[in-house]
ZADO-1210 file (C-alpha; in nm, 4 decimals, padded with zeros to 6 digits):
<atoms>
<atom x="04.8557" y="00.1344" z="01.8691" code="MET" pos="1"/>
<atom x="04.8730" y="-00.0294" z="01.5515" code="LYS" pos="2"/>
<atom x="04.5621" y="-00.2233" z="01.4109" code="PHE" pos="3"/>
<atom x="04.5657" y="-00.4297" z="01.1069" code="ALA" pos="4"/>
<atom x="04.2450" y="-00.5591" z="00.9110" code="VAL" pos="5"/>
<atom x="04.2549" y="-00.8163" z="00.6734" code="CYS" pos="6"/>
<atom x="03.9707" y="-00.7696" z="00.3849" code="ILE" pos="7"/>
<atom x="03.8218" y="-00.9977" z="00.0679" code="ASN" pos="8"/>
<atom x="03.7221" y="-00.8772" z="-00.2659" code="HIS" pos="9"/>
<atom x="03.4159" y="-01.0750" z="-00.3194" code="VAL" pos="10"/>
<atom x="03.1191" y="-01.1224" z="-00.5313" code="PRO" pos="11"/>
<atom x="02.8181" y="-00.8775" z="-00.4278" code="ASP" pos="12"/>
<atom x="02.5912" y="-01.0762" z="-00.2477" code="THR" pos="13"/>
<atom x="02.3057" y="-00.9647" z="-00.4998" code="ALA" pos="14"/>
<atom x="02.4748" y="-01.0696" z="-00.8075" code="THR" pos="15"/>
<atom x="02.3528" y="-01.3968" z="-00.9680" code="LYS" pos="16"/>
<atom x="02.6717" y="-01.6357" z="-00.9707" code="VAL" pos="17"/>
<atom x="02.7252" y="-01.9097" z="-01.2532" code="HIS" pos="18"/>
<atom x="02.9982" y="-02.1586" z="-01.2505" code="VAL" pos="19"/>
<atom x="03.2706" y="-02.0375" z="-01.5281" code="GLY" pos="20"/>
<atom x="03.3758" y="-02.2771" z="-01.8303" code="PRO" pos="21"/>
<atom x="03.6492" y="-02.4734" z="-01.6332" code="ASP" pos="22"/>
<atom x="03.3391" y="-02.6004" z="-01.3784" code="GLY" pos="23"/>
<atom x="03.6004" y="-02.4952" z="-01.0954" code="LYS" pos="24"/>
<atom x="03.5548" y="-02.1266" z="-01.0414" code="SER" pos="25"/>
<atom x="03.2394" y="-01.9075" z="-01.1099" code="ILE" pos="26"/>
<atom x="03.1981" y="-01.6644" z="-01.4143" code="GLU" pos="27"/>
<atom x="03.3158" y="-01.3203" z="-01.3597" code="LYS" pos="28"/>
<atom x="03.2190" y="-01.1532" z="-01.6689" code="THR" pos="29"/>
<atom x="02.9212" y="-00.9139" z="-01.5019" code="GLY" pos="30"/>
<atom x="02.9950" y="-01.0024" z="-01.1862" code="VAL" pos="31"/>
<atom x="03.0101" y="-00.6800" z="-00.9346" code="ASN" pos="32"/>
<atom x="03.2448" y="-00.7168" z="-00.6481" code="TYR" pos="33"/>
<atom x="03.2539" y="-00.5540" z="-00.3058" code="VAL" pos="34"/>
<atom x="03.4625" y="-00.5556" z="00.0416" code="ILE" pos="35"/>
<atom x="03.3074" y="-00.8865" z="00.2083" code="SER" pos="36"/>
<atom x="03.0501" y="-00.7512" z="00.4284" code="PRO" pos="37"/>
<atom x="03.1923" y="-00.9239" z="00.7515" code="TYR" pos="38"/>
<atom x="03.5041" y="-00.7352" z="00.6835" code="ASP" pos="39"/>
<atom x="03.3505" y="-00.4143" z="00.6616" code="GLU" pos="40"/>
<atom x="03.2438" y="-00.4625" z="01.0199" code="TYR" pos="41"/>
<atom x="03.6089" y="-00.5418" z="01.1153" code="ALA" pos="42"/>
<atom x="03.7285" y="-00.2134" z="00.9350" code="VAL" pos="43"/>
<atom x="03.4666" y="-00.0283" z="01.1421" code="GLU" pos="44"/>
<atom x="03.5637" y="-00.1722" z="01.4733" code="ALA" pos="45"/>
<atom x="03.9403" y="-00.0720" z="01.3764" code="ALA" pos="46"/>
<atom x="03.8696" y="00.2785" z="01.2879" code="LEU" pos="47"/>
<atom x="03.6656" y="00.3178" z="01.6228" code="ARG" pos="48"/>
<atom x="03.9539" y="00.1902" z="01.8180" code="PHE" pos="49"/>
<atom x="04.1918" y="00.4565" z="01.6395" code="LYS" pos="50"/>
<atom x="03.9148" y="00.7204" z="01.7290" code="GLU" pos="51"/>
<atom x="03.9043" y="00.6463" z="02.0896" code="LYS" pos="52"/>
<atom x="04.2761" y="00.5628" z="02.1322" code="GLN" pos="53"/>
<atom x="04.4688" y="00.6654" z="01.8679" code="SER" pos="54"/>
<atom x="04.6823" y="00.5082" z="01.6400" code="GLY" pos="55"/>
<atom x="04.7135" y="00.3741" z="01.3013" code="GLU" pos="56"/>
<atom x="04.4973" y="00.1467" z="01.0984" code="VAL" pos="57"/>
<atom x="04.6486" y="-00.0547" z="00.7984" code="ILE" pos="58"/>
<atom x="04.4178" y="-00.2751" z="00.5859" code="VAL" pos="59"/>
<atom x="04.5434" y="-00.5337" z="00.3539" code="LEU" pos="60"/>
<atom x="04.4208" y="-00.8128" z="00.1031" code="SER" pos="61"/>
<atom x="04.5781" y="-01.0864" z="-00.0756" code="TRP" pos="62"/>
<atom x="04.4748" y="-01.0798" z="-00.4448" code="GLY" pos="63"/>
<atom x="04.5045" y="-00.9165" z="-00.7783" code="GLY" pos="64"/>
<atom x="04.4835" y="-00.5605" z="-00.9144" code="ASP" pos="65"/>
<atom x="04.0752" y="-00.6022" z="-00.8465" code="ALA" pos="66"/>
<atom x="04.1240" y="-00.6060" z="-00.4885" code="HIS" pos="67"/>
<atom x="04.2375" y="-00.2270" z="-00.4851" code="LYS" pos="68"/>
<atom x="03.8649" y="-00.1374" z="-00.5219" code="GLU" pos="69"/>
<atom x="03.7893" y="-00.2649" z="-00.1953" code="SER" pos="70"/>
<atom x="04.1430" y="-00.1290" z="-00.0346" code="LEU" pos="71"/>
<atom x="04.0351" y="00.2300" z="-00.1890" code="ARG" pos="72"/>
<atom x="03.6881" y="00.1999" z="-00.0078" code="LYS" pos="73"/>
<atom x="03.8780" y="00.1243" z="00.3098" code="ALA" pos="74"/>
<atom x="04.0743" y="00.3958" z="00.2447" code="LEU" pos="75"/>
<atom x="03.7583" y="00.6166" z="00.1798" code="ALA" pos="76"/>
<atom x="03.6084" y="00.5135" z="00.5256" code="MET" pos="77"/>
<atom x="03.9323" y="00.6416" z="00.6999" code="GLY" pos="78"/>
<atom x="04.2161" y="00.3859" z="00.6971" code="VAL" pos="79"/>
<atom x="04.5452" y="00.5269" z="00.6811" code="ASP" pos="80"/>
<atom x="04.7210" y="00.2856" z="00.4732" code="LYS" pos="81"/>
<atom x="04.6415" y="00.0063" z="00.2324" code="ALA" pos="82"/>
<atom x="04.8689" y="-00.2752" z="00.1153" code="VAL" pos="83"/>
<atom x="04.7970" y="-00.5210" z="-00.1652" code="LEU" pos="84"/>
<atom x="04.9586" y="-00.8584" z="-00.1477" code="LEU" pos="85"/>
<atom x="04.9693" y="-00.9252" z="-00.5299" code="LYS" pos="86"/>
<atom x="04.9307" y="-01.2597" z="-00.6519" code="ASP" pos="87"/>
<atom x="04.7065" y="-01.3739" z="-00.9388" code="ASP" pos="88"/>
<atom x="04.7348" y="-01.7292" z="-00.8538" code="SER" pos="89"/>
<atom x="04.4695" y="-01.9606" z="-00.7021" code="THR" pos="90"/>
<atom x="04.5380" y="-02.0213" z="-00.3406" code="ARG" pos="91"/>
<atom x="04.3313" y="-02.2322" z="-00.0916" code="ASP" pos="92"/>
<atom x="04.2828" y="-02.0952" z="00.2591" code="SER" pos="93"/>
<atom x="04.5947" y="-02.2013" z="00.3888" code="PHE" pos="94"/>
<atom x="04.7663" y="-02.0237" z="00.1197" code="GLY" pos="95"/>
<atom x="04.5941" y="-01.7464" z="00.1918" code="VAL" pos="96"/>
<atom x="04.6778" y="-01.7148" z="00.5308" code="ALA" pos="97"/>
<atom x="05.0440" y="-01.8104" z="00.4838" code="ARG" pos="98"/>
<atom x="05.0724" y="-01.4919" z="00.2508" code="ALA" pos="99"/>
<atom x="04.8855" y="-01.2651" z="00.5365" code="LEU" pos="100"/>
<atom x="05.0988" y="-01.4066" z="00.7983" code="ALA" pos="101"/>
<atom x="05.4155" y="-01.3399" z="00.6533" code="ASP" pos="102"/>
<atom x="05.3276" y="-00.9825" z="00.5796" code="TYR" pos="103"/>
<atom x="05.1982" y="-00.9136" z="00.9663" code="LEU" pos="104"/>
<atom x="05.4815" y="-01.0870" z="01.1270" code="ARG" pos="105"/>
<atom x="05.6926" y="-00.7960" z="00.9865" code="GLU" pos="106"/>
<atom x="05.4266" y="-00.5535" z="01.0636" code="LEU" pos="107"/>
<atom x="05.3752" y="-00.6467" z="01.4016" code="ALA" pos="108"/>
<atom x="05.0397" y="-00.4864" z="01.4921" code="PRO" pos="109"/>
<atom x="04.8928" y="-00.4928" z="01.8181" code="ASP" pos="110"/>
<atom x="04.5636" y="-00.5864" z="01.6958" code="VAL" pos="111"/>
<atom x="04.4765" y="-00.7923" z="01.3872" code="ILE" pos="112"/>
<atom x="04.0880" y="-00.7875" z="01.2793" code="LEU" pos="113"/>
<atom x="03.9231" y="-01.0256" z="00.9846" code="PHE" pos="114"/>
<atom x="03.5836" y="-01.0485" z="00.9091" code="GLY" pos="115"/>
<atom x="03.4189" y="-01.3703" z="01.0848" code="LYS" pos="116"/>
<atom x="03.4233" y="-01.5447" z="00.7368" code="GLN" pos="117"/>
<atom x="03.4109" y="-01.4254" z="00.3776" code="SER" pos="118"/>
<atom x="03.1045" y="-01.4522" z="00.1899" code="VAL" pos="119"/>
<atom x="03.2437" y="-01.6224" z="-00.1119" code="ASP" pos="120"/>
<atom x="03.3504" y="-01.9723" z="00.0247" code="TYR" pos="121"/>
<atom x="03.2416" y="-01.9342" z="00.3698" code="ASP" pos="122"/>
<atom x="03.5097" y="-02.1170" z="00.5228" code="ASP" pos="123"/>
<atom x="03.5739" y="-01.9111" z="00.8782" code="SER" pos="124"/>
<atom x="03.9263" y="-02.0190" z="00.8474" code="ALA" pos="125"/>
<atom x="04.1992" y="-01.7818" z="00.7336" code="VAL" pos="126"/>
<atom x="04.1767" y="-01.5741" z="01.0676" code="GLY" pos="127"/>
<atom x="04.2205" y="-01.8320" z="01.2820" code="ILE" pos="128"/>
<atom x="04.4720" y="-01.9987" z="01.0838" code="MET" pos="129"/>
<atom x="04.6963" y="-01.6595" z="01.0853" code="VAL" pos="130"/>
<atom x="04.6501" y="-01.6509" z="01.4608" code="ALA" pos="131"/>
<atom x="04.8078" y="-01.9839" z="01.4757" code="GLU" pos="132"/>
<atom x="05.0778" y="-01.9100" z="01.2157" code="MET" pos="133"/>
<atom x="05.1887" y="-01.6236" z="01.4268" code="LEU" pos="134"/>
<atom x="05.1727" y="-01.7956" z="01.7382" code="GLY" pos="135"/>
<atom x="04.8960" y="-01.5480" z="01.8874" code="LEU" pos="136"/>
<atom x="04.5895" y="-01.5755" z="02.1012" code="PRO" pos="137"/>
<atom x="04.2285" y="-01.5413" z="01.9175" code="SER" pos="138"/>
<atom x="03.8768" y="-01.4800" z="01.9467" code="ALA" pos="139"/>
<atom x="03.6370" y="-01.5602" z="01.6901" code="ALA" pos="140"/>
<atom x="03.2657" y="-01.4395" z="01.5855" code="VAL" pos="141"/>
<atom x="03.3191" y="-01.1299" z="01.8376" code="VAL" pos="142"/>
<atom x="03.0174" y="-00.9023" z="01.8152" code="VAL" pos="143"/>
<atom x="03.1985" y="-00.6206" z="02.0372" code="SER" pos="144"/>
<atom x="03.5186" y="-00.5599" z="02.2340" code="MET" pos="145"/>
<atom x="03.7302" y="-00.3033" z="02.4442" code="GLU" pos="146"/>
<atom x="04.0621" y="-00.2484" z="02.4452" code="ILE" pos="147"/>
<atom x="04.2326" y="-00.1254" z="02.7721" code="THR" pos="148"/>
<atom x="04.6063" y="-00.1358" z="02.7629" code="GLY" pos="149"/>
<atom x="04.7497" y="-00.4133" z="02.6473" code="GLY" pos="150"/>
<atom x="04.4389" y="-00.6223" z="02.7085" code="THR" pos="151"/>
<atom x="04.1208" y="-00.6627" z="02.4851" code="ALA" pos="152"/>
<atom x="03.7793" y="-00.8045" z="02.6386" code="LYS" pos="153"/>
<atom x="03.5790" y="-00.9335" z="02.3695" code="ALA" pos="154"/>
<atom x="03.2064" y="-01.0638" z="02.3788" code="ASP" pos="155"/>
<atom x="03.1726" y="-01.3354" z="02.1533" code="ARG" pos="156"/>
<atom x="02.8741" y="-01.5669" z="01.9772" code="GLU" pos="157"/>
<atom x="02.8522" y="-01.9113" z="02.1061" code="ILE" pos="158"/>
<atom x="02.6001" y="-02.1727" z="02.0515" code="GLU" pos="159"/>
<atom x="02.2919" y="-02.0326" z="02.2590" code="GLY" pos="160"/>
<atom x="02.4455" y="-01.7684" z="02.4089" code="GLY" pos="161"/>
<atom x="02.7616" y="-01.5003" z="02.4517" code="HIS" pos="162"/>
<atom x="03.0828" y="-01.5576" z="02.5971" code="GLU" pos="163"/>
<atom x="03.3258" y="-01.2634" z="02.7435" code="VAL" pos="164"/>
<atom x="03.7047" y="-01.3580" z="02.6989" code="VAL" pos="165"/>
<atom x="03.9989" y="-01.1699" z="02.8052" code="GLU" pos="166"/>
<atom x="04.3104" y="-01.1786" z="02.5588" code="VAL" pos="167"/>
<atom x="04.6158" y="-01.0184" z="02.5931" code="GLN" pos="168"/>
<atom x="04.7707" y="-00.8155" z="02.3009" code="LEU" pos="169"/>
<atom x="04.8874" y="-00.8937" z="02.0123" code="PRO" pos="170"/>
<atom x="04.5767" y="-01.1110" z="01.9295" code="ALA" pos="171"/>
<atom x="04.3655" y="-01.1774" z="01.6466" code="VAL" pos="172"/>
<atom x="04.0107" y="-01.1249" z="01.6367" code="PHE" pos="173"/>
<atom x="03.7291" y="-01.2191" z="01.3515" code="THR" pos="174"/>
<atom x="03.4267" y="-00.9725" z="01.3692" code="ILE" pos="175"/>
<atom x="03.0772" y="-01.0809" z="01.3468" code="GLN" pos="176"/>
<atom x="02.7620" y="-00.8498" z="01.2844" code="LYS" pos="177"/>
<atom x="02.6812" y="-00.6636" z="01.6008" code="GLY" pos="178"/>
<atom x="02.8256" y="-00.3159" z="01.7496" code="ALA" pos="179"/>
<atom x="03.0168" y="-00.2394" z="01.4561" code="TYR" pos="180"/>
<atom x="02.7801" y="-00.0953" z="01.1885" code="GLU" pos="181"/>
<atom x="03.0121" y="00.0379" z="00.8751" code="PRO" pos="182"/>
<atom x="02.9993" y="00.3881" z="00.8304" code="ARG" pos="183"/>
<atom x="02.9711" y="00.5439" z="00.4698" code="TYR" pos="184"/>
<atom x="03.2602" y="00.6718" z="00.3303" code="PRO" pos="185"/>
<atom x="03.2261" y="01.0596" z="00.3075" code="SER" pos="186"/>
<atom x="03.2803" y="01.2569" z="-00.0011" code="LEU" pos="187"/>
<atom x="03.6022" y="01.4139" z="00.1357" code="LYS" pos="188"/>
<atom x="03.7263" y="01.0665" z="00.2147" code="GLY" pos="189"/>
<atom x="03.6116" y="00.9206" z="-00.1606" code="ILE" pos="190"/>
<atom x="03.8330" y="01.2067" z="-00.3068" code="MET" pos="191"/>
<atom x="04.1209" y="01.1480" z="-00.0381" code="ALA" pos="192"/>
<atom x="04.1093" y="00.7780" z="-00.1091" code="ALA" pos="193"/>
<atom x="04.1926" y="00.8441" z="-00.4993" code="LYS" pos="194"/>
<atom x="04.5109" y="01.0008" z="-00.4267" code="GLY" pos="195"/>
<atom x="04.6534" y="00.7696" z="-00.1555" code="LYS" pos="196"/>
<atom x="04.8881" y="00.5135" z="-00.2818" code="PRO" pos="197"/>
<atom x="04.8528" y="00.1443" z="-00.2327" code="ILE" pos="198"/>
<atom x="05.1548" y="-00.0371" z="-00.1443" code="GLU" pos="199"/>
<atom x="05.2099" y="-00.3602" z="-00.3471" code="GLU" pos="200"/>
<atom x="05.4084" y="-00.6589" z="-00.2099" code="ARG" pos="201"/>
<atom x="05.4927" y="-00.9939" z="-00.3555" code="GLN" pos="202"/>
<atom x="05.4201" y="-01.2829" z="-00.1666" code="PRO" pos="203"/>
<atom x="05.6200" y="-01.6185" z="-00.1903" code="ALA" pos="204"/>
<atom x="05.4450" y="-01.8698" z="-00.3900" code="PRO" pos="205"/>
<atom x="05.2700" y="-02.1621" z="-00.2200" code="MET" pos="206"/>
<atom x="05.1753" y="-02.4820" z="-00.3369" code="GLU" pos="207"/>
<atom x="04.7939" y="-02.5716" z="-00.2713" code="ALA" pos="208"/>
<atom x="04.6846" y="-02.8241" z="-00.0236" code="LYS" pos="209"/>
<atom x="04.3367" y="-02.8372" z="-00.1268" code="VAL" pos="210"/>
<atom x="04.1888" y="-02.8781" z="-00.5182" code="GLU" pos="211"/>
<atom x="03.8764" y="-02.7627" z="-00.6311" code="THR" pos="212"/>
<atom x="03.7527" y="-03.0593" z="-00.8478" code="ILE" pos="213"/>
<atom x="03.4409" y="-02.9261" z="-00.9516" code="THR" pos="214"/>
<atom x="03.1702" y="-02.6626" z="-00.8798" code="MET" pos="215"/>
<atom x="02.7911" y="-02.6991" z="-00.9587" code="VAL" pos="216"/>
<atom x="02.4904" y="-02.4951" z="-00.8508" code="LYS" pos="217"/>
<atom x="02.2310" y="-02.6460" z="-00.6260" code="PRO" pos="218"/>
<atom x="01.9524" y="-02.8169" z="-00.8254" code="PRO" pos="219"/>
<atom x="01.6446" y="-02.5761" z="-00.8956" code="ALA" pos="220"/>
<atom x="01.3600" y="-02.5715" z="-00.6705" code="LYS" pos="221"/>
<atom x="01.0686" y="-02.7757" z="-00.7547" code="GLN" pos="222"/>
<atom x="00.7033" y="-02.6100" z="-00.7813" code="ALA" pos="223"/>
<atom x="00.5229" y="-02.5916" z="-00.4692" code="GLY" pos="224"/>
<atom x="00.1821" y="-02.8168" z="-00.4361" code="LYS" pos="225"/>
<atom x="-00.1246" y="-02.7261" z="-00.2646" code="ILE" pos="226"/>
<atom x="-00.2971" y="-02.9954" z="-00.1070" code="VAL" pos="227"/>
<atom x="-00.6195" y="-02.8478" z="00.0599" code="GLY" pos="228"/>
<atom x="-00.7136" y="-02.5108" z="00.2312" code="THR" pos="229"/>
<atom x="-00.8644" y="-02.6577" z="00.5467" code="ASP" pos="230"/>
<atom x="-00.7959" y="-02.9278" z="00.8005" code="VAL" pos="231"/>
<atom x="-00.9458" y="-03.1991" z="00.5868" code="GLY" pos="232"/>
<atom x="-00.6128" y="-03.1596" z="00.4034" code="ALA" pos="233"/>
<atom x="-00.3851" y="-03.2453" z="00.7045" code="VAL" pos="234"/>
<atom x="-00.3810" y="-03.6624" z="00.6158" code="PRO" pos="235"/>
<atom x="-00.2868" y="-03.6335" z="00.2724" code="GLU" pos="236"/>
<atom x="-00.0228" y="-03.3444" z="00.3792" code="LEU" pos="237"/>
<atom x="00.1513" y="-03.6048" z="00.6077" code="VAL" pos="238"/>
<atom x="00.1316" y="-03.8698" z="00.3367" code="ARG" pos="239"/>
<atom x="00.3034" y="-03.6572" z="00.1107" code="LEU" pos="240"/>
<atom x="00.5786" y="-03.5570" z="00.3608" code="LEU" pos="241"/>
<atom x="00.6252" y="-03.9082" z="00.4417" code="HIS" pos="242"/>
<atom x="00.6016" y="-04.0851" z="00.1127" code="GLU" pos="243"/>
<atom x="00.7594" y="-03.8125" z="-00.1233" code="GLU" pos="244"/>
<atom x="00.9397" y="-03.5688" z="00.0643" code="ALA" pos="245"/>
<atom x="01.0542" y="-03.8223" z="00.3198" code="LYS" pos="246"/>
<atom x="01.0911" y="-03.5604" z="00.5646" code="VAL" pos="247"/>
<atom x="00.8826" y="-03.7496" z="00.8253" code="ILE" pos="248"/>
</atoms>
């Protein structure tokens, strides 16, 4: 069975992000990058399926040379092959999905995995777009799944509960935090990953459908206010919430 995992190379969630000089992107100087955390769950899921059923795990990413860092981490975790769809242009979610879908159509995997969202823009769109472009069934926000023959049974989060769905393969799944806590790469895996080649492909150019006009940071939080320390402060607190904060 062939498993394909699509990953993104994103700023570390602990990094302080600043708007760049162009006002439309982040300042990349001094920013640490990692595999998008939800994508790590997807890599772990694929590796467990491979260990249970045998097969091949291929990880791919769209972007520039910097993405090789995340691809090599996936190789160190135990992935068999890494592919970079090398492109330094700026693309919207649709453009990224198109590049991934074009390669995946050629690859023809049985299972395609994404993280439920990328933690940079949080669109939660690319995985489902790829499924639509390939004409494949999909299940999103999956916390665990089982594969039996040509069928997958996925437990997915929905508002207020869980839903179990059965999907015929090939299919696309976006993975949520749950059963697939990512493993740490072993020293042996890290050393082996350094020598593994990363295949490069040049995706077809794509005109953006979405344009970023401006990017701004949220306003700084105002200092808190203590209006009292006992029950006598309640009327004043209610007044401030109503007249100043305007939340009631």
